[in-house]
C-alpha positions in Angstrom: 157.1 199.4 -24.5 157.1 203.1 -23.8 155.9 205.7 -26.2 156.0 209.5 -25.9 153.3 211.9 -26.8 155.6 214.9 -27.3 157.7 213.5 -30.2 157.4 214.4 -33.8 157.5 210.7 -35.0 156.4 207.4 -33.7 159.3 206.7 -31.3 159.1 203.5 -29.3 161.4 203.1 -26.4 161.9 199.6 -25.0 164.0 197.7 -22.6 166.7 195.7 -24.2 168.2 192.2 -23.8 171.6 190.7 -24.7 170.5 190.4 -28.4 170.3 194.2 -28.6 174.0 194.8 -27.6 175.2 195.3 -31.2 172.3 197.8 -31.9 173.1 199.8 -28.8 176.8 199.9 -29.7 176.1 201.0 -33.3 173.7 203.7 -32.2 176.0 205.1 -29.5 179.1 205.0 -31.6 177.3 206.8 -34.4 175.9 209.4 -32.0 179.3 210.1 -30.2 181.5 209.8 -33.3 181.1 213.5 -34.0 183.4 214.2 -31.0 186.3 212.5 -32.7 186.8 215.8 -34.6 187.3 217.8 -31.4 189.1 215.4 -29.1 192.7 214.3 -29.4 193.2 210.9 -30.9 194.0 209.5 -27.4 191.0 211.1 -25.8 188.7 209.8 -28.6 190.0 206.2 -28.3 189.6 206.2 -24.6 186.1 207.6 -24.9 185.2 205.1 -27.5 186.6 202.2 -25.4 184.6 203.5 -22.3 181.4 203.5 -24.4 181.9 200.0 -25.5 182.9 198.8 -22.0 179.8 200.5 -20.4 177.6 198.7 -22.9 179.2 195.4 -22.3 179.2 195.7 -18.5 176.2 194.5 -16.5 176.2 197.4 -14.1 173.4 199.4 -15.6 169.9 199.3 -14.1 168.4 199.5 -17.6 169.5 199.8 -21.2 166.9 201.3 -23.4 166.6 201.4 -27.1 164.6 203.9 -29.1 163.2 202.7 -32.5 161.4 204.5 -35.3 159.6 202.1 -37.6 161.4 199.2 -36.0 164.9 200.7 -36.7 167.2 201.5 -33.8 167.9 205.2 -33.6 168.7 206.0 -30.0 169.9 204.4 -26.8 170.6 205.2 -23.2 171.9 203.5 -20.1 170.3 204.2 -16.7 172.2 203.5 -13.4 171.1 203.4 -9.8 173.9 205.6 -8.5 177.2 207.2 -9.3 179.1 204.1 -8.0 177.3 201.8 -10.5 177.6 204.5 -13.3 181.2 205.4 -12.8 182.7 203.2 -10.1 184.2 204.8 -7.0 184.6 208.4 -8.0 185.0 211.9 -6.6 181.3 212.5 -6.6 178.7 210.6 -4.7 175.1 210.5 -6.1 172.6 208.0 -4.6 169.9 208.6 -7.2 169.4 207.3 -10.7 171.9 208.6 -13.3 171.3 208.8 -17.1 174.4 208.0 -19.0 175.4 207.6 -22.6 172.2 209.0 -24.1 172.8 209.0 -27.8 170.7 209.4 -31.0 172.0 208.5 -34.5 172.9 211.7 -36.4 170.4 210.8 -39.1 167.5 210.7 -36.6 168.1 213.9 -34.6 165.3 216.4 -34.3 162.6 213.8 -34.2 162.1 213.7 -30.4 164.1 210.6 -29.8 166.3 212.0 -27.1 163.2 213.5 -25.3 161.5 210.1 -25.5 164.6 208.4 -24.0 164.9 210.9 -21.1 161.2 210.6 -20.4 161.4 206.8 -20.3 164.3 207.1 -17.8 162.3 209.5 -15.6 159.3 207.1 -15.6 161.5 204.2 -14.5 163.1 206.3 -11.8 159.7 207.5 -10.6 158.3 204.0 -10.5 161.3 203.0 -8.3 160.5 205.9 -5.9 163.4 208.2 -6.7 163.1 211.8 -5.9 165.7 213.0 -8.4 167.5 211.9 -11.6 170.9 213.0 -12.6 173.2 213.1 -15.6 176.6 214.3 -16.6 177.6 216.1 -19.8 180.2 218.5 -21.1 180.4 221.8 -23.1 181.1 219.6 -26.1 177.4 218.7 -26.1 175.7 222.1 -26.3 172.6 220.7 -28.0 172.2 218.1 -25.3 172.6 220.7 -22.5 169.9 222.8 -24.2 167.6 219.8 -24.3 168.2 218.9 -20.6 167.5 222.4 -19.5 164.3 222.5 -21.6 163.3 219.3 -19.8 163.8 220.9 -16.4 167.3 219.7 -15.4 169.3 222.2 -13.3 173.0 222.4 -13.0 174.6 221.0 -9.9 178.3 222.2 -9.8 179.0 220.5 -6.5 178.6 217.1 -8.3 181.0 217.9 -11.2 184.4 216.5 -11.9 187.2 216.7 -14.5 188.0 213.9 -16.9 191.0 214.2 -19.3 191.0 218.0 -18.7 187.3 218.2 -19.6 184.8 219.6 -17.1 182.1 217.0 -16.7 179.0 219.1 -15.7 176.2 217.6 -13.6 172.5 218.2 -14.0 169.7 217.1 -11.8 165.9 217.1 -12.2 163.4 216.7 -9.4 161.0 213.9 -10.3 159.0 213.5 -7.1 157.2 215.9 -4.8 159.4 217.9 -2.5 160.1 216.0 0.7 160.6 212.7 -1.0 164.3 211.8 -1.0 
């Protein structure tokens, strides 16, 4: 169990098991459903399918669930590299990657996303990683603002396009300089 001191409520972040799959799916679909309004029907259906497939696959290093008062309100998947996160792709990242971080719309503004990011950082640090990465897009301006507030810096050389959407890359150093 991982708790965060900088959150507004009592957010508990914990590792999940197979029994949590439905909770993770419900949280992430609730969190990402807002983009159904701005994506084409085809883009949204593909995005939704990719979310469900990522949750079902056993390629993530960790699946974390955030709870407030025992209720699931946030989730995130953490991967060891770009290959495990996305498969063979145009970018190559050999560091942990945060993917599909989502907070239920009813639980936003309570520090849940911050607690999830901090939990991912701690796991990556414990594994000896020097950096942690994530990808996002301009559709997610609130998320970008949070990532920048938490010390993530944009890495344009690790960006790619998906369905005509620029997928921006951000990286945060999590170990002392000189550690890979």
